C-alpha positions, 0 to 999 in steps of 0.5 A, a space after each residue: 473492536 469496532 471500525 467504520 468501513 465503506 463498501 466500494 461498490 455500493 458506497 454504503 457505510 458500515 460498522 464492523 467488529 474486527 480484530 485489533 491491528 498488530 503493533 509493529 516496530 517503529 509505531 504505536 497502538 492508540 486507543 482513539 478517543 475521537 476521530 474527525 469525519 471531513 465532510 468534503 473528502 469523505 463525501 467525495 470517497 462515497 460519491 466515487 464509490 457509487 459511480 459505475 466502473 467506467 466513471 471510476 476509470 475516468 476519475 482514476 486513469 492512473 489505475 487503468 494504466 496500472 491494470 493494462 501494465 499488469 495485463 501485459 506483464 502478468 497476463 489478463 487473469 492475474 491483472 483482473 484478480 488484482 483489480 477484483 481484489 481492490 474493487 471488492 475490498 472495503 475501504 477504511 474511512 478516516 485519517 485524523 484522530 486523537 487518543 491515548 497510546 496503549 502500546 509502544 513498538 520497538 525503535 520508538 523513543 519519543 512516546 510512552 504508554 499513556 501519552 495523549 497523541 494526535 494521529 494522521 494518515 489514511 489506513 492509520 488514523 481510521 475511525 476505529 477503537 484501536 489504531 496502529 500509527 507509525 511514529 512520524 504520523 503521531 504527535 503529542 497533545 499538550 494539556 491546553 488542547 482537548 482531544 476534540 480539538 486535537 482530532 482536527 490535526 490532519 486537516 490543520 496540517 493540510 491547511 497549513 501546508 498550503 500556506 507554507 507553499 505560498 512562501 509568505 512574508 510579513 505584511 502580505 495580503 492573502 486570498 482564501 478561495 473556498 470556505 469548506 473546513 480547510 478554507 476556514 482553518 486556513 483563514 484562521 491560521 493566516 490571521 494567527 500569523 498576522 496576515 490580512 485575509 480576504 475569503 471568497 466563496 459562493 455560499 452566503 452562510 459560509 461567508 457569514 461564518 468566516 466573518 466571525 473568525 476575524 477575516 478582513 474582507 469576505 466576498 460572495 461571488 454571487 452577490 459582490 463585485 469581487 474585482 472592485 472589492 479586491 482593488 480597494 482591499 489591495 490599493 489596486 495592486 492585487 493580492 500577494 497570494 491566492 490559496 485555492 481550497 475549493 473543490 470544483 469540476 471546472 477551472 473557475 477557481 483558477 481563473 478567479 485566482 489569476 484575476 485577483 493576484 498582483 503581478 508576480 503573485 503566487 497561486 497555490 492549489 490545495 483543492 481538487 479543481 480542473 487545472 487549465 493554465 491560462 498561459 497568456 494571463 500567467 505570462 502577462 503577470 508572471 504568476 507562479 503556480 504551485 501545488 500543495 501536497 497534503 500535510 507536507 514533506 514526507 507525505 507519500 514517502 514510505 521511508 518517512 511515513 512507514 520507515 520512521 526516517 526524519 528529514 534533517 531539520 536544517 534542510 526541511 524545516 516543515 515536515 508533515 509531522 512538524 506541521 501537525 505539531 505547529 497546528 496544535 501549538 496554535 490551538 494550545 496558545 489560543 491563537 486559533 479557535 476550533 470549537 465552533 467548527 465541530 458540527 456534531 459528535 456521534 458515538 462510533 455505534 451511530 457512525 452511519 447516522 453521521 454519514 447520512 448527515 454528510 450525504 444530505 447536510 442540513 445547514 452548515 457542516 464542517 467537522 463531525 467527530 466520532 467518539 469512542 468508549 473509554 474502556 479499551 477493547 483490544 481484540 486479537 481473536 474473532 470467531 467467524 459467524 457462519 451464514 450456513 453449514 459448511 459442507 465438504 465437497 469430497 470424501 476423505 478428511 478435510 485439509 485445513 489451511 491457515 494463512 498468515 498475511 493478506 497482501 496483494 499477492 495472497 489475495 490476487 494469486 494464492 487464494 484464487 488459485 487455491 479455489 481452482 485445486 481439484 481436491 475440493 476437500 480443502 478448507 481455509 480454516 483460519 486467517 491471520 493478518 495485521 489488520 482485521 478488515 481484510 482478515 474478516 472479509 476473506 474469512 467470511 468469504 471462505 467460511 473460515 473458523 476464525 480470524 486473528 492478528 497473532 500468527 502464533 495462534 495459527 502455528 499452535 492450532 492442532 486443527 491446521 494441516 498447512 500454513 501458508 505464509 505470505 507476509 513480507 520477506 523479512 518475517 519469513 525465516 522467523 515464521 518458518 522456524 516456529 512453524 517447523 518447530 511445531 511440526 507444521 507443514 508450511 508453504 512460504 512465498 519466496 524467499 525463505 531467508 535473506 542471508 546465510 545465517 537465516 538460511 542455516 537456521 531454517 535448514 536446521 529447523 527443517 531437518 529436525 521437523 516432522 513438517 514439510 517445507 514448501 516454497 513458492 517457486 511456482 515456475 517449475 510446476 507450470 505446464 511448459 516447465 514440466 514439458 521442458 524437464 521431460 524433453 531435456 532430462 538427459 541433456 547435458 550440458 544445457 544453455 538457458 536464457 531467461 529474459 524478464 521485462 518488468 518496468 515496475 511502476 511503483 518505485 517506492 514499493 516495499 519489495 525494493 527495500 533492502 531490509 526485505 531483500 530487495 528485488 534481487 533476493 526477493 524476486 530473482 530467486 524464482 529464476 535461479 530455481 527454474 534453472 536448477 529444476 531444468 539443469 539438475 546440477 549445482 552452480 559452480 561460478 556466478 558473475 553479476 553485472 548491472 546498469 549503475 543506479 542514477 538518473 532514470 535508474 532508481 534501483 539495482 535491478 537491471 542486471 545480467 547474471 551468468 551462472 556456470 554449473 558443475 555439469 558445464 551447463 550455462 544459464 543467463 538471467 537478463 532482468 530489465 526494468 528499463 523497457 516498455 510494459 507492453 512487452 510480455 514479462 518473461 521469455 525463456 530459451 532452452 538449448 540442449 541435446 539437439 533440441 531447443 525450446 521457447 517459452 513466451 510468458 507461459 502462454 506461447 511456446 515452441 519446441 524445436 527438434 532436428 526434424 520438426 517443430 511442435 507448437 506447445 502454446 496454451 489458451 491461457 497463461 499457466 505459471 504453475 500456481 494451481 498445480 503447485 498447490 495441488 502437489 503440496 496438498 497431495 503430499 500432505 493428504 497422502 504422506 508424500 515428501 515435499 517436492 523440494 529437497 532441502 538441498 535444492 532450497 539451500 542451493 537456490 538461496 545460496 546462489 541468489 546470495 552469491 548473485 548479490 555478492 557478485 554485484 556488490 564486489 564486481 567480481 565473479 564468485 565461486 560457490 
C-alpha cells in the first residue's frame, strides 16, 4: 500500500510502498477514501524539519531535556542512539481522514465491517491507503455527510474544543482571532450555536472569505480601527470571550485579546503563540486565560486513546470522540458548510504536488484532500529492492536473523549492538513490525530480504536461524511458544512470561524444542559482571546491593501498564538475574516493601526487595524513581570471600582486596549488549547450548512473580 512520509532531515515529502498496519485488539482497519492535509499544521512540521539541529533544539527544549536525562541514566552512547533513531525516522503525515472499515479487532462492539467512519490521530489517521485506528479515535459517518466533508473531522473537533473551553452561554459575543482553517471552522460552529461572532485577521482575503459564512463583524487589523469597531459591536463592553486560533512567534494575538475582552472575560489559546501574560492588564480586568488541548478530553491519555477506556458521560460530557461526533452532526444537519473549505483534491500518487502547493500557496488555501483508490490494497509482505549485491564479510555460512518488533529498544539498542558483533557473517534477513514505515526503513538499511506485518512468516521461514523478539511484554510468551514449537532459536527481550501459567507453557515448549531460548538479561554479559563472577566464584555466602535510580519521565509509558507486567515484572527481572548469575544459588525467601502510591508517587516502582538464598547469601534491590536523573542509573556493591567490588553504572568500578585496590573502570559504558549477541550467535554457529539453562530462566521469573506477590500481600513469601 502507499503512504505519505516526510524526511525529518530534508523536509522532503515522499510516497512509499509499505506493508499494511496490523489489526490490534481495541481498534479497526480502515481503507481510507479521503484524508485531509491541514496547511498550517503540516507546513509547520515541514518547516521544523528543514531547520538545523540547534534550531530544532530551541523549538523543542523538552526533547533536549529527555536527551540529557537518558545520557545520565543510560550513558551518552545509548542516549545518542535513541536520538539518532528519532532523527533518522521518516514522519508519517496526516491526522484526519474518512473511509470504510475492512476489519474489526477484538473488544470492539460499536463498529462492523463496511461502516463508513471518520478517523483522527497522528500516526493513526495518516495519509495512507489503509490505516489502523483505535475505537475511541473513530466515529461513524451518517448518510447525510460525504466522505470529503467527514475528512475534516479532526480539525472540526479541535475548533470545537476551543469553543468549549470558553464555557459560553446563550447570547454571549465571541471574537475569533486568526482565520486559518481552524478559525474559519470555529466561526461557523459559533454561528451554528447562535452566537454573535466577530472575526479578526491581517489578511484581507481571509476576511472576505469569512464574511461569506455569515459572521456578524469582520476586522482587518491592517485597515480597521479594531477598538472602535469592538466598542460598537459590544456596546462599549468588550467581547465575552476571545478565541485565539492564530499562530504567531510573538504575543500580539494575546495582547489583542486582552484589549477586546470585557471585564471578567475569557481568553482561550488554541493556536501556537508566544504567551507573555500582561499581568497588570489581566489583573485590572480579572481576565481568565485558558488553553485548549487539541480535540478534547482524552487527548494524550493512552488509556483513552489506545486502551479504549471511555470517560463517564455524566462527568465528562465532551470527550475528543464526542466532539468529533458533534462536529459531524452539525455537518449532517447542514448547520455548517464544508465544501467551500476544500481548496483542492489530489490522488495519493500526486501527494508531492499537494505539498508543493502548501509550501508555496497561490491565493487562499484551506483544506487539501488526498483521495485513494476504491479497490482495497492490503499488503502483508514486501520484498526489499536491493541497491547492490549483498556481500558476506566472512567465511562460513551466514546466520540469518529475523526481528519481530521495532520499538525504541530494538532500534536504539539491539540493532546498533548487532552491528558491533565480531562475527560479520550475520544478516538481518527479515523484518516484522506492526507498521510498515519503520520496517521498510530498517530493512532497507540492513539489506534485508523482505518486510512483513505477520510474525508467523518469520517463524515459518526456513532460512532464518535466529528470531529476535522485541515486542511488548504481553506478546512474548505466545511468540516464544510458537517459535520454539517450530524448533527456532529465539532471543526474547525480558520477560518471557507475565505469570506462572505463561511461564509453565514456555518452559514446556522449550523442553520439547530443538531450538534455543535466549533471554535479554544483558548485565551478566558485561565486562564488570564477568569479572565479578570470576572473583567471587568461590565466595559463599555473598551480599549484594543493587541500587537503581530511574526517574522515568514518561509516566504514561506502556511499560507501566499492568497488562504488560508493569515496571516490577518488566524491569526488575534484570536485577534478579544479575543476583542469580553471581550468587549461583536459588532464592529461598523474598520480602518487598514500597513507597505507597499517592501525590507525587504515580506507580508501584519505588521499592526495596530483600532476597535470601539457599546458600545464605543476601541480596537487595533498591529501585527509586523519586530522585534526580543527574545521578547515574545503576550502582552495585558486592561483598564476599574477603573481597568487595563496586560497579558504577557499568563504567566506573573498583575491586577491593585485603591488601590492595584495583581500578576496573572502563572508557565507555558496557552493559553487555554486544557480548550477549556474540554469545547467542556463536552458540548457533557452533552448536553450543544457550548460556541460560531453563532452570535459571524459570527461577528468575518465579522470583520476580514472588516479588510482586510480596508487594501485594505485604508479607514475606517463600519460594
